[in-house]
ZANUBA-395944 format. One line per 4 residues: number of its first residue (from 1); their letters; for each residue z, x, y of N, C-alpha, C. Coordinates in steps of 0.05 Angstrom, whole numbers. Layout:
NUM) a) Z:X:Y:Z:X:Y:Z:X:Y | ...
END
This chain:
1) mgrp) 430:86:705:421:70:672:382:35:685 | 367:50:683:338:19:684:356:0:670 | 321:-5:678:331:-37:673:328:-47:632 | 340:-60:620:318:-61:588:308:-57:579
5) vaii) 292:-45:555:270:-46:550:272:-57:514 | 253:-73:516:255:-78:485:219:-69:480 | 213:-69:441:188:-66:434:178:-100:421 | 158:-107:428:154:-123:415:125:-127:396
9) gvgq) 117:-116:401:89:-107:378:91:-83:372 | 75:-97:347:59:-59:333:27:-70:326 | 24:-51:322:-20:-55:310:-19:-26:311 | -28:-22:269:-25:3:259:-58:-4:240
13) tnhg) -80:20:247:-103:21:230:-87:17:203 | -111:19:183:-108:31:159:-109:64:161 | -93:81:157:-90:106:151:-114:123:133 | -124:148:138:-140:165:110:-160:172:133
17) rrmd) -183:177:114:-202:188:121:-227:167:132 | -217:161:158:-243:142:158:-254:147:177 | -279:146:159:-327:162:173:-329:131:171 | -306:114:164:-318:76:166:-331:70:190
21) vcyp) -315:87:207:-313:71:242:-319:106:253 | -333:95:279:-327:113:294:-298:118:300 | -299:135:334:-266:149:336:-259:112:352 | -276:111:366:-274:81:400:-268:66:370
25) dlvr) -279:51:357:-265:36:342:-243:41:320 | -241:62:319:-210:53:302:-189:54:317 | -187:70:345:-182:63:365:-177:33:366 | -199:22:370:-201:-15:371:-176:-24:353
29) eavv) -194:-23:339:-171:-28:310:-142:-29:313 | -135:-12:322:-93:-14:321:-86:-29:353 | -111:-39:366:-106:-48:388:-105:-82:385 | -131:-92:371:-139:-113:353:-105:-134:351
33) rlye) -105:-117:337:-83:-118:308:-53:-119:326 | -59:-108:350:-28:-114:366:-24:-147:375 | -64:-140:388:-52:-162:411:-58:-192:376 | -69:-196:369:-70:-228:346:-32:-215:337
37) etgl) -25:-200:329:-5:-193:334:26:-215:344 | 8:-203:370:30:-219:398:22:-235:412 | 0:-250:397:-15:-280:415:-20:-265:449 | -21:-233:452:-19:-240:478:-53:-223:481
41) npdd) -52:-223:505:-84:-204:505:-80:-186:524 | -114:-169:539:-107:-149:553:-99:-155:574 | -105:-175:591:-92:-191:616:-80:-188:631 | -49:-190:606:-21:-200:608:-10:-172:626
45) idgv) -18:-159:593:-8:-110:595:-15:-101:647 | 14:-94:638:13:-70:675:0:-49:670 | -3:-39:659:-18:-11:651:-12:-2:625 | -23:19:611:-26:37:593:-23:69:585
49) vsgt) -3:68:564:3:96:560:-15:109:538 | -37:125:537:-52:135:527:-51:167:508 | -52:186:483:-54:210:476:-64:220:455 | -75:248:452:-81:252:433:-63:279:432
53) mpsm) -61:298:408:-63:326:406:-80:336:425 | -74:355:441:-98:366:471:-120:358:444 | -135:355:472:-170:338:473:-184:376:466 | -182:392:449:-198:405:436:-191:402:403
57) megv) -177:389:397:-163:379:376:-195:360:366 | -209:342:401:-222:314:397:-253:332:403 | -261:356:421:-279:352:425:-288:350:440 | -266:322:455:-273:307:483:-252:315:502
61) alth) -259:311:525:-238:316:559:-243:290:556 | -205:288:572:-202:259:589:-207:234:569 | -196:227:544:-192:223:525:-197:194:540 | -174:193:549:-162:168:559:-186:148:573
65) fyfa) -193:164:590:-222:164:603:-243:144:585 | -246:164:565:-269:144:545:-256:127:514 | -238:127:520:-225:106:503:-218:76:516 | -221:76:539:-198:58:551:-220:25:557
69) damk) -237:34:538:-261:-9:533:-248:-10:512 | -241:7:489:-233:15:479:-196:10:465 | -187:18:478:-154:8:484:-165:-24:498 | -177:-37:509:-184:-59:534:-161:-51:549
73) aagk) -172:-25:566:-152:-22:594:-175:-19:621 | -194:-29:619:-202:-21:631:-199:-43:661 | -192:-27:683:-186:-40:705:-158:-33:710 | -139:-31:686:-109:-28:695:-98:7:690
77) pilk) -87:6:704:-64:46:706:-68:56:677 | -71:75:670:-68:101:647:-57:122:664 | -42:129:640:-33:141:628:-24:157:617 | -38:188:625:-46:197:591:-29:226:573
81) tetc) -14:223:551:10:248:564:12:256:541 | 14:283:530:2:297:511:20:317:498 | 22:329:480:49:348:477:43:355:451 | 21:351:444:20:363:411:32:339:383
85) gstg) 48:352:375:57:337:354:76:317:351 | 93:319:396:114:318:403:91:272:410 | 62:278:414:60:272:432:60:239:424 | 54:233:407:75:200:399:103:190:413
89) vsia) 124:206:406:149:194:414:155:206:456 | 130:221:464:122:222:480:114:207:502 | 88:191:479:67:160:497:102:136:488 | 113:136:482:130:108:478:153:122:501
93) htay) 162:146:503:185:156:530:174:143:555 | 142:151:551:127:150:588:129:120:587 | 124:101:560:123:75:576:142:58:579 | 169:67:558:190:56:566:212:60:600
97) ywis) 199:90:609:211:97:627:200:78:653 | 163:78:652:147:53:662:170:29:670 | 179:14:642:178:-4:653:209:-8:658 | 227:18:645:256:10:660:269:27:681
101) sgma) 237:32:694:249:41:725:232:18:752 | 225:-3:730:221:-24:748:187:-22:756 | 173:-12:744:152:-7:762:117:-33:743 | 136:-38:724:122:-54:710:140:-77:685
105) dlil) 134:-92:676:144:-109:653:128:-113:616 | 111:-105:622:79:-100:597:69:-69:602 | 75:-43:579:70:-29:587:59:-22:549 | 22:-16:544:16:-10:520:6:16:523
109) avgh) 20:21:481:28:46:479:10:60:465 | -10:78:464:-33:75:456:-28:113:430 | -23:118:419:-23:140:406:-63:142:383 | -71:166:372:-98:161:357:-104:183:360
113) ekmn) -108:200:348:-134:219:324:-152:217:312 | -172:228:310:-199:226:281:-194:254:272 | -181:273:252:-175:288:234:-203:307:232 | -204:293:214:-234:289:190:-253:304:193
117) egds) -257:293:240:-282:294:254:-291:328:260 | -266:338:254:-251:359:279:-245:386:251 | -236:412:274:-234:430:250:-197:437:258 | -173:423:256:-148:412:264:-139:446:259
121) qatm) -134:458:232:-125:480:222:-139:502:252 | -153:500:247:-166:533:274:-159:508:288 | -159:490:308:-138:488:334:-117:500:333 | -97:483:303:-67:487:314:-62:524:303
125) ttva) -90:539:287:-85:567:294:-85:569:306 | -108:574:328:-124:596:365:-103:588:385 | -86:560:382:-68:543:406:-53:552:411 | -47:579:400:-22:590:402:-40:617:421
129) epfy) 1:629:441:-11:652:459:-20:673:437 | -53:688:448:-69:704:439:-60:736:429 | -46:750:443:-39:772:451:-13:786:420 | 7:755:417:35:770:419:32:748:391
133) qryf) 25:729:398:37:689:363:20:698:346 | -6:700:363:-42:691:345:-40:694:319 | -26:724:313:-38:743:287:-14:733:280 | 5:721:283:22:734:252:28:692:243
137) iaga) 26:678:271:40:648:266:18:644:240 | -2:629:240:-24:620:215:-26:595:221 | -23:587:246:-32:552:243:0:540:227 | 6:515:228:25:507:239:44:508:208
141) pgvf) 32:518:169:47:520:162:57:544:169 | 57:569:172:62:594:183:80:591:190 | 85:570:206:113:573:235:129:552:214 | 130:541:195:156:513:188:163:542:162
145) smqs) 145:555:145:147:567:121:177:587:132 | 163:607:162:187:628:167:209:615:176 | 201:592:187:232:568:205:250:573:172 | 241:548:153:258:549:122:265:561:115
149) qmws) 247:588:99:265:618:110:275:618:125 | 281:632:144:303:628:160:334:613:164 | 316:574:163:347:565:156:368:562:130 | 347:585:100:351:574:82:369:606:87
153) vryg) 367:619:102:373:647:93:407:657:106 | 408:632:121:419:631:146:453:624:130 | 445:591:115:469:591:103:479:592:72 | 452:617:52:462:627:44:452:602:8
157) leee) 428:597:20:425:577:9:408:581:-24 | 425:566:-36:395:580:-69:372:564:-70 | 365:587:-71:327:577:-76:318:566:-90 | 325:556:-110:331:551:-143:333:511:-130
161) kvrd) 363:512:-114:368:481:-107:352:480:-88 | 334:485:-54:326:479:-39:297:477:-51 | 292:493:-69:264:484:-80:270:456:-90 | 284:436:-112:288:419:-126:296:399:-95
165) aaaf) 304:399:-77:308:383:-59:277:372:-44 | 267:402:-45:243:394:-23:215:376:-43 | 225:376:-69:209:369:-88:223:339:-85 | 247:332:-91:246:317:-96:238:286:-66
169) isvt) 256:309:-48:240:288:-16:203:279:-17 | 191:304:-33:157:291:-27:142:269:-55 | 179:271:-76:173:252:-82:176:224:-84 | 197:222:-71:209:203:-60:192:192:-41
173) hhds) 185:194:-13:163:189:-1:140:191:-17 | 125:199:-29:101:178:-37:102:161:-58 | 119:155:-71:124:135:-86:129:112:-60 | 147:116:-30:140:109:-16:123:99:-3
177) afdn) 104:107:-1:74:105:12:62:82:5 | 58:79:-28:49:52:-48:54:28:-33 | 80:19:-12:98:4:-10:89:-8:20 | 70:18:30:71:14:61:30:15:65
181) pyah) 20:-7:69:2:-15:73:-31:1:85 | -8:25:105:-28:30:109:-26:68:120 | -3:70:92:0:96:97:-31:112:76 | -28:142:78:-61:150:84:-45:159:53
185) ikir) -27:184:41:-29:191:7:-12:175:-7 | -43:167:-27:-14:139:-37:-26:158:-61 | 2:165:-81:-1:183:-107:16:188:-124 | 18:188:-148:52:180:-161:54:213:-169
189) vsme) 82:228:-157:78:265:-163:96:252:-184 | 111:280:-191:136:285:-205:141:320:-200 | 169:308:-204:179:346:-197:169:360:-190 | 156:362:-227:149:394:-233:115:390:-211
193) dvkt) 104:372:-213:69:363:-200:80:381:-166 | 106:374:-162:112:390:-130:111:422:-130 | 133:431:-148:144:452:-154:119:482:-168 | 95:468:-175:79:477:-185:53:476:-171
197) arvi) 44:464:-155:37:457:-131:15:489:-132 | -11:499:-117:-7:517:-112:6:524:-75 | 11:548:-69:17:557:-51:10:552:-27 | 18:535:-3:1:547:16:13:562:37
201) typv) 42:571:45:48:586:53:75:595:43 | 81:602:31:107:612:20:129:612:36 | 162:592:29:152:571:-5:143:550:1 | 117:530:18:106:515:28:94:524:4
205) rlld) 86:494:-13:61:478:-29:47:470:-21 | 27:460:-37:11:431:-30:20:415:-17 | 33:408:-45:50:373:-42:80:370:-34 | 81:391:-15:106:388:20:95:393:53
209) vcpn) 61:382:36:53:391:79:47:363:76 | 34:355:101:26:336:104:-14:320:102 | -20:315:105:-44:306:107:-60:311:140 | -89:312:140:-107:315:153:-108:270:154
213) sdga) -103:258:176:-113:236:172:-132:216:200 | -140:200:198:-152:197:221:-140:156:212 | -130:154:252:-113:136:249:-107:126:282 | -89:106:286:-84:105:313:-64:83:308
217) cavl) -34:79:332:-26:56:333:-12:52:352 | -16:31:364:-12:14:388:21:-2:389 | 32:8:412:65:-18:403:69:-18:433 | 68:-48:434:71:-57:461:104:-69:480
221) fasd) 116:-56:497:143:-51:508:139:-72:531 | 162:-85:534:165:-102:544:195:-100:557 | 190:-108:586:222:-111:595:235:-132:594 | 269:-143:603:280:-159:583:268:-184:604
225) tmvk) 258:-172:628:253:-210:639:214:-222:616 | 211:-201:618:186:-212:602:198:-214:564 | 213:-207:552:220:-215:542:231:-245:533 | 245:-247:561:254:-283:558:231:-301:572
229) klgl) 218:-287:576:202:-309:598:164:-322:575 | 181:-294:542:155:-311:519:187:-322:497 | 198:-317:508:222:-337:491:218:-326:455 | 218:-299:466:229:-273:439:247:-271:419
233) nkva) 254:-284:400:281:-276:379:279:-251:377 | 258:-233:357:257:-220:343:247:-197:361 | 256:-171:377:246:-150:375:268:-131:374 | 255:-102:390:271:-73:377:271:-75:410
237) wvkg) 300:-64:420:308:-56:441:316:-30:445 | 297:-19:458:311:23:464:344:18:465 | 350:31:445:374:36:454:387:69:468 | 363:82:471:375:113:466:354:130:467
241) vgyr) 336:134:480:316:156:468:336:188:492 | 325:209:471:329:246:483:304:258:492 | 295:275:496:281:297:492:289:325:502 | 287:342:493:278:364:494:262:391:491
245) geey) 262:424:512:242:438:494:260:452:502 | 240:493:493:267:517:482:245:528:495 | 240:561:485:230:569:487:190:568:481 | 187:580:486:157:574:493:146:603:464
249) yfgd) 155:639:462:147:649:434:169:634:418 | 154:639:396:180:623:362:205:642:366 | 193:670:361:215:681:356:249:688:387 | 241:671:408:267:679:431:282:645:419
253) sdka) 283:633:401:295:612:402:299:606:370 | 348:601:366:340:594:336:329:577:330 | 313:582:316:290:559:291:313:546:265 | 332:549:259:348:545:234:371:519:249
257) vwqs) 380:540:267:399:506:288:382:503:315 | 354:484:302:345:481:325:362:473:351 | 360:479:372:380:470:397:357:441:414 | 329:448:408:326:431:422:309:403:404
261) avga) 328:402:381:339:381:352:358:363:370 | 372:393:368:402:381:366:404:359:401 | 392:378:424:402:358:442:388:326:451 | 378:334:441:352:310:440:364:282:425
265) aqqa) 379:299:414:389:272:389:413:277:405 | 428:280:415:456:278:426:451:269:451 | 433:274:463:422:256:486:407:231:486 | 399:223:455:391:204:449:420:193:434
269) ynma) 441:192:420:460:176:417:489:171:447 | 483:193:470:503:192:489:500:153:501 | 459:149:499:449:138:504:448:105:504 | 454:113:471:464:95:449:500:90:443
273) gikd) 503:104:453:530:107:434:541:102:422 | 518:121:407:530:130:375:549:153:376 | 562:157:353:577:177:351:579:185:318 | 585:163:302:573:178:264:545:161:271
277) prke) 529:178:266:495:178:264:495:162:220 | 513:183:212:493:179:180:514:148:172 | 530:141:196:548:115:192:530:94:205 | 516:106:225:531:80:243:488:68:259
281) ldva) 472:88:227:443:83:232:437:73:213 | 424:54:207:419:31:191:385:49:169 | 380:57:190:341:74:170:335:99:205 | 323:118:186:307:144:205:276:137:196
285) evyn) 264:151:210:239:164:197:236:185:225 | 249:199:206:242:235:223:218:242:216 | 205:260:230:184:272:242:186:293:216 | 166:285:189:178:311:159:140:308:157
289) pftf) 129:335:179:103:345:162:108:366:134 | 125:379:139:135:398:114:169:380:96 | 171:379:70:199:374:62:212:402:64 | 206:423:72:229:442:81:248:426:98
293) qemm) 227:423:123:239:428:151:250:400:142 | 246:376:132:259:351:139:276:360:137 | 296:380:110:312:382:116:342:397:142 | 330:408:147:331:419:175:337:406:194
297) fyec) 319:371:196:324:344:219:359:347:223 | 346:332:183:383:307:181:407:349:188 | 411:359:185:429:373:191:427:375:226 | 397:374:243:403:379:259:421:355:286
301) fgfc) 404:330:274:405:307:275:440:287:278 | 456:315:254:486:299:249:490:286:221 | 464:286:207:463:271:188:483:281:157 | 485:309:168:507:323:155:519:356:169
305) glge) 520:364:147:538:384:162:517:408:167 | 512:441:170:498:444:166:495:467:134 | 476:469:126:471:472:101:480:456:75 | 491:427:92:490:414:72:470:401:52
309) apdl) 444:407:63:419:388:65:410:380:38 | 411:400:14:395:395:-4:410:376:-32 | 439:395:-17:457:388:-45:460:356:-31 | 469:337:-21:453:308:-6:433:303:-18
313) vlkg) 401:310:0:377:312:-20:386:291:-44 | 394:314:-60:388:315:-90:411:289:-94 | 436:280:-77:442:260:-98:438:227:-80 | 406:239:-70:409:214:-62:403:191:-44
317) tfar) 425:215:-20:441:188:9:411:192:20 | 390:203:26:366:189:38:348:177:36 | 347:173:6:328:161:-7:341:136:-5 | 309:121:-14:314:84:8:331:68:-6
321) dgel) 346:80:-28:369:63:-31:402:74:-26 | 392:102:-22:418:105:-2:431:100:16 | 449:125:18:467:119:56:460:111:72 | 429:131:77:417:133:99:390:138:92
325) pcdp) 377:111:86:358:118:82:329:128:105 | 311:145:83:289:159:112:269:162:105 | 259:146:116:224:153:121:217:136:100 | 223:112:97:218:94:87:176:80:80
329) sggt) 174:96:103:146:83:107:135:104:88 | 147:125:79:132:156:70:124:180:86 | 133:171:111:133:188:131:113:205:130 | 103:237:149:90:241:167:77:251:140
333) lctn) 83:259:111:80:273:94:59:260:81 | 56:238:80:41:207:70:14:202:100 | 28:205:116:-5:204:144:5:215:167 | -15:230:181:-19:241:204:-32:246:219
337) piga) -52:225:231:-77:223:238:-45:241:282 | -45:271:285:-28:274:306:-24:263:325 | -35:252:334:-28:246:374:-8:221:362 | -21:213:336:-5:173:328:14:183:315
341) tgli) 29:195:300:37:200:291:75:195:290 | 76:207:320:102:201:329:106:182:338 | 89:165:342:88:130:348:87:121:322 | 72:128:301:77:111:286:114:111:274
345) rtae) 118:125:273:150:132:266:167:111:299 | 154:112:314:175:88:331:152:67:318 | 141:61:313:132:40:305:146:29:282 | 153:41:264:155:45:234:189:27:247
349) aalq) 208:47:262:235:41:266:240:14:284 | 222:5:296:213:-24:298:209:-37:290 | 192:-34:277:198:-64:237:211:-60:240 | 232:-42:217:242:-42:203:271:-66:218
353) vmgk) 283:-61:258:294:-73:260:286:-96:270 | 266:-100:284:256:-133:262:249:-160:235 | 255:-128:215:259:-149:195:229:-155:184 | 209:-130:199:168:-143:201:160:-120:182
357) agdh) 183:-98:158:173:-77:156:163:-85:111 | 153:-112:119:142:-122:90:149:-103:81 | 142:-87:47:153:-86:21:166:-56:22 | 169:-42:45:194:-18:59:210:-30:72
361) qipg) 208:-60:77:237:-57:98:258:-45:84 | 282:-44:93:310:-25:84:326:-61:99 | 338:-74:73:353:-92:80:369:-91:112 | 370:-111:127:395:-112:140:391:-93:157
365) akta) 383:-89:165:369:-47:187:373:-71:211 | 379:-57:223:393:-62:251:384:-53:278 | 388:-22:266:402:7:287:370:13:263 | 349:46:288:350:54:272:342:76:292
369) lsha) 330:100:272:319:126:287:288:132:285 | 279:140:318:255:162:308:254:171:318 | 231:198:320:237:236:313:208:238:319 | 196:263:335:169:278:332:178:300:344
373) mggv) 164:327:333:169:341:347:134:358:350 | 147:369:367:117:379:377:114:403:389 | 95:403:406:96:433:432:79:458:403 | 83:479:412:86:498:390:107:505:373
377) dqfn) 120:485:371:141:496:356:172:494:372 | 164:478:399:196:479:418:200:452:410 | 182:419:425:192:409:437:199:377:410 | 236:372:426:229:339:396:238:322:421
381) gimi) 245:296:404:233:274:427:245:256:397 | 273:239:408:274:220:398:277:189:406 | 280:172:398:277:138:407:290:127:390 | 328:114:400:337:93:373:334:64:387
385) vgse) 328:37:358:315:21:376:343:-2:358 | 344:-23:362:365:-35:359:360:-61:350 | 371:-78:345:360:-108:346:360:-126:363 | 398:-122:367:412:-118:392:403:-110:405
389) l) 405:-125:442:404:-117:468:440:-97:467
END
């Protein structure tokens, strides 16, 4: 085991269609907010980890150099980490291991994306292997609609019950976004609105899908030595990390019981000493770009048994006032600057255990799980944080 590592500060932009700023200024906004919150400055840090969706999304190569000034990283070592949708949690893991290894004491992690200046759907449709997968996956919605159907058929779930549960998730997360000052989509929707919205790729409808967002997130990681030196009391200690990948081709692995998600969670639970996640976690920030997929993650992470998620969702088990609140920030469903999205999940988990989540704070939260999924539907990563070392 390496050295203990904590998250000591978070900075986010206001996420949305940010045509008011250029891309570097968007990144700068998150970094400046982090330094203002922590009272530290760029001279204090030992290095930077940066990442976006693969560079084709930006149309800019070597983005870690392009944004070096915006990240106030000139003269510092910079590592670039990119794993598509899971980029944010990969950045967090890179920063964690850099410090845990003993090579640094303060590392700035920055994820960012300005999706409204590019064509994200074209990128995600054409990034797949061209001779076999590209013709039928139709980008992210195509992949995840197939996955949701595979899951519901596997367990013989009633179509209307699954549809109701997905709509319930959409309604609750869109409501939660109003309590998050940084969230992108803030609209009041009803179950009927969700269930009658236009079909994107069946059974996924418009209000089951995350938006294209512009935004950035900065998170500051510190060694236990630095935490003591700075005299900090409210920090988020990294208790467990897990990351797994699997076969590249969509049809070559079981996506109904997603083994990379199961394995990543189990690795993190083993490290954190968690045996019963639904009882021992106080809050979870699950990467939820699609409502149906969120229910699958509940099962893969051991929050409930296989095929049980729709019933528990409709009972309110995972609502903000439920047994295990999930995505009280509104989640990816309401805010999705892809390169930053997974890091936002980690940032929100850290804010919860530090008691700094504002109007969407879960009272008494001491242990929180954050998650992101990516690659071409084959990577899953977890980071668990707690208020105590």
